[in-house]
C-alpha positions as YAML, in Angstrom:
chain: A
units: angstrom
residues:
- id: 1
  name: MET
  ca: [16.98, 24.85, -3.10]
- id: 2
  name: ARG
  ca: [21.10, 23.81, -2.24]
- id: 3
  name: SER
  ca: [22.17, 20.57, -3.71]
- id: 4
  name: ASP
  ca: [21.70, 18.80, -0.48]
- id: 5
  name: ASN
  ca: [17.96, 19.76, -0.77]
- id: 6
  name: ASN
  ca: [18.49, 22.48, 2.18]
- id: 7
  name: PHE
  ca: [16.25, 25.83, 1.92]
- id: 8
  name: PHE
  ca: [18.55, 29.03, 1.53]
- id: 9
  name: ASP
  ca: [18.61, 30.67, 5.16]
- id: 10
  name: VAL
  ca: [18.24, 34.26, 5.67]
- id: 11
  name: GLU
  ca: [21.45, 35.71, 5.66]
- id: 12
  name: LYS
  ca: [20.55, 37.22, 2.35]
- id: 13
  name: PHE
  ca: [18.03, 38.88, 3.69]
- id: 14
  name: ILE
  ca: [20.08, 39.97, 6.47]
- id: 15
  name: ALA
  ca: [22.85, 41.52, 4.33]
- id: 16
  name: TYR
  ca: [19.46, 43.14, 2.30]
- id: 17
  name: VAL
  ca: [18.28, 44.81, 5.35]
- id: 18
  name: LYS
  ca: [21.51, 46.13, 6.59]
- id: 19
  name: ASN
  ca: [22.51, 47.67, 3.37]
- id: 20
  name: GLN
  ca: [19.36, 49.43, 3.49]
- id: 21
  name: GLY
  ca: [19.91, 51.67, 6.57]
- id: 22
  name: ILE
  ca: [16.94, 50.24, 8.83]
- id: 23
  name: THR
  ca: [17.14, 50.93, 12.06]
- id: 24
  name: LYS
  ca: [18.29, 48.31, 15.03]
- id: 25
  name: GLU
  ca: [14.38, 47.77, 16.09]
- id: 26
  name: ASN
  ca: [13.21, 47.39, 12.86]
- id: 27
  name: TYR
  ca: [16.13, 45.18, 11.52]
- id: 28
  name: THR
  ca: [15.48, 42.69, 14.33]
- id: 29
  name: ASN
  ca: [11.78, 42.63, 13.95]
- id: 30
  name: MET
  ca: [12.36, 41.94, 10.52]
- id: 31
  name: VAL
  ca: [14.59, 39.00, 10.59]
- id: 32
  name: ILE
  ca: [12.10, 37.49, 13.07]
- id: 33
  name: SER
  ca: [9.27, 37.85, 11.06]
- id: 34
  name: ALA
  ca: [11.06, 36.36, 7.88]
- id: 35
  name: THR
  ca: [12.61, 33.49, 10.01]
- id: 36
  name: CYS
  ca: [9.08, 32.62, 10.62]
- id: 37
  name: TYR
  ca: [7.46, 33.07, 7.27]
- id: 38
  name: ARG
  ca: [10.42, 30.60, 6.03]
- id: 39
  name: ASP
  ca: [9.52, 28.33, 8.64]
- id: 40
  name: ASN
  ca: [5.88, 28.01, 8.06]
- id: 41
  name: GLU
  ca: [6.31, 27.79, 4.19]
- id: 42
  name: LEU
  ca: [9.00, 24.88, 4.86]
- id: 43
  name: ASN
  ca: [5.97, 23.17, 6.48]
- id: 44
  name: ASP
  ca: [3.31, 23.68, 4.11]
- id: 45
  name: PHE
  ca: [5.55, 22.47, 1.29]
- id: 46
  name: TYR
  ca: [6.59, 19.28, 2.76]
- id: 47
  name: HIS
  ca: [3.27, 18.67, 4.04]
- id: 48
  name: VAL
  ca: [1.90, 19.17, 0.24]
- id: 49
  name: GLY
  ca: [5.00, 17.04, -0.84]
- id: 50
  name: GLU
  ca: [3.37, 13.83, 0.38]
- id: 51
  name: LYS
  ca: [0.45, 14.04, -2.15]
- id: 52
  name: LEU
  ca: [2.25, 15.72, -4.63]
- id: 53
  name: ALA
  ca: [3.80, 11.58, -6.25]
- id: 54
  name: GLU
  ca: [0.15, 10.69, -6.31]
- id: 55
  name: ILE
  ca: [-1.20, 13.63, -8.37]
- id: 56
  name: ARG
  ca: [1.58, 13.91, -10.39]
- id: 57
  name: ASP
  ca: [0.74, 10.35, -11.44]
- id: 58
  name: GLU
  ca: [-2.77, 10.88, -12.42]
- id: 59
  name: LEU
  ca: [-1.99, 13.96, -14.36]
- id: 60
  name: ILE
  ca: [0.85, 11.92, -16.26]
- id: 61
  name: LYS
  ca: [-1.64, 9.17, -16.91]
- id: 62
  name: TYR
  ca: [-4.46, 11.75, -17.99]
- id: 63
  name: LEU
  ca: [-1.81, 13.72, -20.32]
- id: 64
  name: ILE
  ca: [-0.30, 10.56, -22.04]
- id: 65
  name: ASP
  ca: [-4.36, 8.98, -22.47]
- id: 66
  name: ARG
  ca: [-5.72, 12.18, -23.66]
- id: 67
  name: HIS
  ca: [-3.56, 12.82, -26.56]
- id: 68
  name: GLN
  ca: [-3.57, 8.83, -27.51]
- id: 69
  name: GLU
  ca: [-7.33, 9.89, -28.05]
- id: 70
  name: THR
  ca: [-7.02, 13.21, -30.06]
- id: 71
  name: ASN
  ca: [-3.87, 13.55, -31.35]
- id: 72
  name: GLY
  ca: [-3.81, 17.05, -31.01]
- id: 73
  name: THR
  ca: [-1.11, 19.78, -30.41]
- id: 74
  name: GLN
  ca: [0.38, 21.04, -26.86]
- id: 75
  name: GLU
  ca: [-2.20, 23.98, -26.69]
- id: 76
  name: SER
  ca: [-5.25, 21.59, -27.53]
- id: 77
  name: LEU
  ca: [-3.84, 19.44, -24.77]
- id: 78
  name: ILE
  ca: [-3.26, 22.15, -21.90]
- id: 79
  name: GLN
  ca: [-6.74, 23.23, -23.05]
- id: 80
  name: ASP
  ca: [-8.29, 19.99, -22.68]
- id: 81
  name: LEU
  ca: [-6.32, 19.71, -19.24]
- id: 82
  name: LYS
  ca: [-8.10, 23.42, -18.22]
- id: 83
  name: ASN
  ca: [-11.47, 21.84, -18.36]
- id: 84
  name: HIS
  ca: [-10.79, 18.54, -16.39]
- id: 85
  name: ALA
  ca: [-10.97, 17.79, -12.33]
- id: 86
  name: LEU
  ca: [-7.33, 17.73, -12.40]
- id: 87
  name: TYR
  ca: [-6.63, 21.31, -12.88]
- id: 88
  name: GLN
  ca: [-8.79, 22.48, -10.47]
- id: 89
  name: GLN
  ca: [-7.39, 19.88, -8.08]
- id: 90
  name: TRP
  ca: [-3.79, 21.30, -9.14]
- id: 91
  name: ASN
  ca: [-5.21, 24.97, -8.34]
- id: 92
  name: SER
  ca: [-6.38, 23.88, -5.34]
- id: 93
  name: ASN
  ca: [-2.79, 24.62, -3.65]
- id: 94
  name: ARG
  ca: [-0.49, 27.56, -4.49]
- id: 95
  name: PHE
  ca: [2.59, 24.96, -4.68]
- id: 96
  name: PHE
  ca: [0.68, 22.75, -6.93]
- id: 97
  name: SER
  ca: [-0.31, 25.49, -9.30]
- id: 98
  name: THR
  ca: [3.62, 26.52, -9.33]
- id: 99
  name: ILE
  ca: [4.84, 22.91, -10.07]
- id: 100
  name: LEU
  ca: [2.12, 22.28, -12.71]
- id: 101
  name: TRP
  ca: [3.22, 25.06, -15.17]
- id: 102
  name: CYS
  ca: [6.80, 23.86, -14.12]
- id: 103
  name: TYR
  ca: [5.60, 20.47, -15.82]
- id: 104
  name: LEU
  ca: [3.97, 22.12, -18.76]
- id: 105
  name: GLU
  ca: [6.78, 24.27, -19.68]
- id: 106
  name: GLY
  ca: [9.43, 22.22, -18.81]
- id: 107
  name: GLY
  ca: [9.33, 19.71, -21.48]
- id: 108
  name: VAL
  ca: [6.87, 17.40, -20.00]
- id: 109
  name: LEU
  ca: [4.23, 17.90, -22.55]
- id: 110
  name: ASP
  ca: [7.36, 17.32, -25.64]
- id: 111
  name: ARG
  ca: [8.48, 13.61, -23.84]
- id: 112
  name: ILE
  ca: [4.48, 12.31, -23.83]
- id: 113
  name: MET
  ca: [4.06, 13.45, -27.71]
- id: 114
  name: THR
  ca: [7.39, 11.74, -28.23]
- id: 115
  name: ILE
  ca: [6.24, 8.79, -26.12]
- id: 116
  name: THR
  ca: [3.01, 8.29, -27.96]
- id: 117
  name: ARG
  ca: [4.26, 9.00, -31.75]
- id: 118
  name: HIS
  ca: [6.50, 5.83, -31.46]
- id: 119
  name: ARG
  ca: [3.75, 3.98, -29.74]
- id: 120
  name: PRO
  ca: [0.61, 4.05, -31.77]
- id: 121
  name: HIS
  ca: [-1.38, 1.56, -29.99]
- id: 122
  name: PRO
  ca: [-1.15, 2.66, -26.08]
- id: 123
  name: GLU
  ca: [0.77, 0.69, -23.10]
- id: 124
  name: PRO
  ca: [-1.60, 0.05, -20.10]
- id: 125
  name: TYR
  ca: [-0.60, 2.41, -17.24]
- id: 126
  name: LEU
  ca: [0.27, -0.28, -15.10]
- id: 127
  name: LYS
  ca: [3.10, -1.93, -13.16]
- id: 128
  name: SER
  ca: [2.97, -5.13, -14.81]
- id: 129
  name: ASP
  ca: [4.46, -7.22, -17.32]
- id: 130
  name: ARG
  ca: [3.01, -6.03, -20.84]
- id: 131
  name: SER
  ca: [3.41, -9.46, -21.79]
- id: 132
  name: LEU
  ca: [0.96, -11.08, -19.37]
- id: 133
  name: PHE
  ca: [-1.98, -9.02, -20.96]
- id: 134
  name: PHE
  ca: [-1.27, -8.23, -24.69]
- id: 135
  name: ARG
  ca: [0.06, -10.44, -27.72]
- id: 136
  name: THR
  ca: [2.14, -9.30, -30.40]
- id: 137
  name: ASN
  ca: [0.85, -8.20, -33.90]
- id: 138
  name: ASP
  ca: [2.57, -11.60, -35.26]
- id: 139
  name: GLU
  ca: [1.00, -14.24, -32.86]
- id: 140
  name: PRO
  ca: [-2.06, -15.64, -34.14]
- id: 141
  name: TYR
  ca: [-5.04, -15.93, -31.78]
- id: 142
  name: THR
  ca: [-6.00, -18.81, -30.48]
- id: 143
  name: GLU
  ca: [-9.05, -19.67, -28.20]
- id: 144
  name: PRO
  ca: [-7.54, -21.15, -24.95]
- id: 145
  name: ASP
  ca: [-8.89, -24.61, -24.05]
- id: 146
  name: PHE
  ca: [-10.01, -24.04, -20.53]
- id: 147
  name: HIS
  ca: [-10.96, -27.53, -20.06]
- id: 148
  name: SER
  ca: [-7.17, -28.49, -21.14]
- id: 149
  name: ILE
  ca: [-6.02, -26.18, -18.76]
- id: 150
  name: SER
  ca: [-7.92, -26.82, -15.82]
- id: 151
  name: ARG
  ca: [-6.66, -30.74, -16.26]
- id: 152
  name: ASP
  ca: [-3.47, -30.12, -17.08]
- id: 153
  name: THR
  ca: [-2.39, -27.35, -14.61]
- id: 154
  name: PRO
  ca: [-0.43, -29.25, -11.70]
- id: 155
  name: LYS
  ca: [-2.49, -28.75, -8.59]
- id: 156
  name: THR
  ca: [-0.89, -28.82, -5.28]
- id: 157
  name: SER
  ca: [-1.77, -31.74, -2.89]
- id: 158
  name: ILE
  ca: [-2.99, -31.60, 0.40]
- id: 159
  name: GLN
  ca: [-4.03, -35.02, 0.91]
- id: 160
  name: PRO
  ca: [-0.90, -35.76, 2.54]
- id: 161
  name: LEU
  ca: [-0.86, -32.80, 5.07]
- id: 162
  name: THR
  ca: [-4.85, -33.49, 5.83]
- id: 163
  name: MET
  ca: [-4.05, -37.12, 6.81]
- id: 164
  name: LEU
  ca: [-1.53, -35.81, 9.64]
- id: 165
  name: ILE
  ca: [-3.96, -33.89, 10.75]
- id: 166
  name: ILE
  ca: [-6.97, -36.12, 10.99]
- id: 167
  name: SER
  ca: [-4.62, -38.80, 12.50]
- id: 168
  name: GLY
  ca: [-3.65, -36.89, 14.91]
- id: 169
  name: VAL
  ca: [-7.27, -35.42, 15.71]
- id: 170
  name: VAL
  ca: [-8.36, -39.39, 15.89]
- id: 171
  name: ALA
  ca: [-5.48, -40.11, 18.23]
- id: 172
  name: VAL
  ca: [-6.17, -37.36, 20.60]
- id: 173
  name: PHE
  ca: [-10.30, -38.35, 20.90]
- id: 174
  name: PHE
  ca: [-9.04, -42.00, 21.06]
- id: 175
  name: ILE
  ca: [-6.77, -41.21, 24.54]
- id: 176
  name: LEU
  ca: [-9.11, -39.05, 26.03]
- id: 177
  name: GLY
  ca: [-12.14, -41.79, 25.26]
- id: 178
  name: MET
  ca: [-9.79, -44.89, 26.98]
- id: 179
  name: LYS
  ca: [-8.71, -41.95, 29.68]
- id: 180
  name: LEU
  ca: [-12.83, -41.24, 30.47]
- id: 181
  name: TYR
  ca: [-13.94, -45.05, 30.12]
- id: 182
  name: LYS
  ca: [-11.53, -46.31, 32.48]
- id: 183
  name: ARG
  ca: [-12.28, -43.48, 34.85]
- id: 184
  name: ARG
  ca: [-16.29, -44.50, 34.74]
- id: 185
  name: ILE
  ca: [-14.65, -48.31, 35.21]
- id: 186
  name: HIS
  ca: [-13.11, -46.56, 38.38]
- id: 187
  name: ILE
  ca: [-15.90, -44.89, 39.79]
- id: 188
  name: ILE
  ca: [-18.55, -47.59, 39.01]
- id: 189
  name: ASN
  ca: [-16.36, -50.44, 41.39]
- id: 190
  name: LYS
  ca: [-15.73, -47.95, 43.74]
- id: 191
  name: VAL
  ca: [-18.09, -47.83, 46.72]
- id: 192
  name: ARG
  ca: [-17.74, -46.12, 49.94]
- id: 193
  name: ILE
  ca: [-19.24, -47.60, 53.00]
- id: 194
  name: GLU
  ca: [-19.29, -45.88, 57.14]
- id: 195
  name: GLY
  ca: [-18.06, -47.77, 59.68]
- id: 196
  name: ASP
  ca: [-16.77, -46.69, 63.30]
- id: 197
  name: GLY
  ca: [-16.95, -43.52, 61.79]
- id: 198
  name: LEU
  ca: [-14.61, -43.95, 58.56]
- id: 199
  name: TYR
  ca: [-14.90, -44.44, 55.00]
- id: 200
  name: TYR
  ca: [-13.50, -47.12, 53.48]
- id: 201
  name: ASP
  ca: [-13.13, -47.95, 49.48]
- id: 202
  name: ILE
  ca: [-14.10, -50.82, 48.45]
- id: 203
  name: ARG
  ca: [-13.19, -52.77, 45.04]
- id: 204
  name: GLY
  ca: [-14.27, -55.92, 44.55]
- id: 205
  name: ASN
  ca: [-14.06, -58.04, 47.46]
- id: 206
  name: ILE
  ca: [-10.91, -55.58, 48.93]
- id: 207
  name: ILE
  ca: [-11.22, -52.87, 51.57]
- id: 208
  name: GLU
  ca: [-8.58, -50.27, 50.83]
- id: 209
  name: ASN
  ca: [-6.61, -48.86, 53.80]
- id: 210
  name: ALA
  ca: [-8.47, -51.46, 55.87]
...
């Protein structure tokens, strides 16, 4: 691949077939075939590239954990990997199988053994602060007092917000109740009588619109 992550085009292939004295008809067909093949290879490569980061992390984690357990040689570590399901997963794809051996033969095992040699106690494979889960060897162990923790830990007070919400709800119901109450009185005191084909509203001793 070039430095800008673009694959080489078919320029070298075109120059090759020209130098071989191939006829124009065969030359054209070969160039078209090579171009299509290259495009298919690019599509396959970028498709599996989406999965590569995930299985690479699984591979590194397995190699570190396994070497911590056995403290064996590179050869024994590779043999253990071949007996693991991860190896079958890597070999299920022709790109992955090539990349796997680039990892194994390109110094990855040396770096793993160097890391584990300087860290006799394996660190957890977590993207978190190690101090949150482990104490140092010089730090004495004390059993936590859960009662004091629960008593001393400040809690966020939600009482003001709760009281505000309750007050708002009560005010709404109060206003709604007053309106319904006044409407009920209005309906009770309102009597309609018929006279001369007309209806009149009577409230108390007053006939409206009379």
